[in-house]
N, C-alpha and C positions, 0 to 999 in steps of 0.2 A: 194166586191163592185165594180160597174160599173162606171168606170171614163172617160170621153172625155178630151181631153187636146185641147184648140182651140189656134191656131196662123195663122198667114197670110200665112206664107211660111214656109220651111225649108232650105231657104237660109243659107249661110254661114254668120253667126252672133252670138252674145253672147248669146240672149234672145233665138234664134233658138236653141243653143246647150244647155242651160238649162233647155228648153223644152223637147227637146229630152232625155237628162239626167234624167229628173224628172219622164217622162214617163215611162222610162226603170227601174228606182227605183220602182215605184209603181207596175210595171208587176211582177218584183222580189219579191216584198212582197206578191204578191198571187191576187193583184186584175186585173180584165179585164178592159185591158186600150185600148183606141182608140185616134190616134191622127187626127183632121180634119183641113186640110189646104183649102184656097181660092184662091191663087195666086201660080203661078210657081215658082219652085225651091225645089231642093231636095238633097242638100248637106247632111244632117244629116238621109236620109232614110235608108240607110244602115245599122246605129247603131239600128235604130227602127227595121226594119227586123231582125237583129243580135239578138235582145232582145225578138222577138216575139210579137212587136207592132204592130198593125193594123194602116196604114196609110190611109187615105180616103182623096181624093182632091174634094172638091164642084165646080163644073162647072159653075156655075149661073155666070153671069157678073155684076148682081146689087146688089146693098146692100139688097134691100127687100128679092131678091132671094135667096142671101147668107145666110139671116135670117132665111127664112122660110125653107131652106134645113138643116140648123142646128136643129131648132126645130124639124123637122119631123124625122132625124136620131136619135135625142134623145128620142123622144116617142117611135119609133119602136124598139129601141135599149135596152130600160129600164134603159138608164143613170141616176145614182142616183146624181153624182157630175160634172160639167162642171168647167175646170178650164182654164182661159185664160191669155195671155200675151201680152201685149200692147196695146196702147190706142185703135186702131180701132178694134181690137179682142175683147177687153173689152167692146165696146159699141154693137157689134154684140151679145156677149155671153148674156148681160142684155136683150137686145131686145128679143132673143130667149127664155130667161129664163121666159118671161112674157106669153109665151105660152105654159111653160110646169108646171105647178103645182107640186110643191113638189121637183122640182129640186134645187138644192144646187148648188149655182154661187159662185166662186172665181176669184177674179181679180187680177192682178199683176200690180200695179204701180211701173214702172221701170224709171221713168224720177226723174229730180232734179229740180222742178218749182222754180221760184223767184216770179213770178207774175201771177195771175188767170188770164186766158184768157176765151173767149167765149167757146172754145172746152172743156175746164178744167170744167166749170159749168154744162154744158150740161153733162157731162161723170160721175161728182159727184152727178150731179141729180139723174142720172140712177142708179149708185151704191146705191144712200141711198133707192131708192125704190126698188132694185132687187138684189143687192150683199148681200152674207151673210157674205163674209170676203173682206177685201182689204190688199193684203200683198205687202208691200212696200221692195225694197231692199235695202232701207239706211234709216237711223233715219232721216235725213233732211226731205225727202218727209213725212214722218210719221208725223214730226211736222207741216209741211206745211198744210197738208190736215187736221189735228185737228185743226189748227189755223183758215183756209178760210172755213172749213165745219164741223164745230162742231157735227154736227148730224151725222156725220160718226166715231166719236172718238172711241166707242164701237166695232166698225167692222175692224179698222186699226190695223195692225201686222207689225212689220218688222223680214225678213229674210235676215240679211246681206250677199253680195256677199261673 
């Protein structure tokens, strides 16, 4: 299976470490895996290289340009699944997914919200329309999403840290 992992950068951070680890595990399981980033930072790039995972950096500066480049890469590469981490990347993944029929989109909710803000409403709307799965890293976030956006209930799952 052709899988693309999307995250803003490979800077030093927990989400970035987990994304690099996930990409390496998927590659080791026999999948064709690429990691796409759109900001500078390559702390985890060596671990990807050591695992044989391709890393590509999108150079566009605008959100619409980034989304277009993601969609273009997905179409050209024959990507079947797009996995994204962190809110900004999740939004870009869903927007790119609207241009790629048949693409499975998995987004990772790695926050613990206590209130629903405008950014959350927009993101959850996109998830409802375009995400195939919403993966939380804690049960509190899963419960929050189910409570504030019941239409996502069937898509939400938790994989604890």
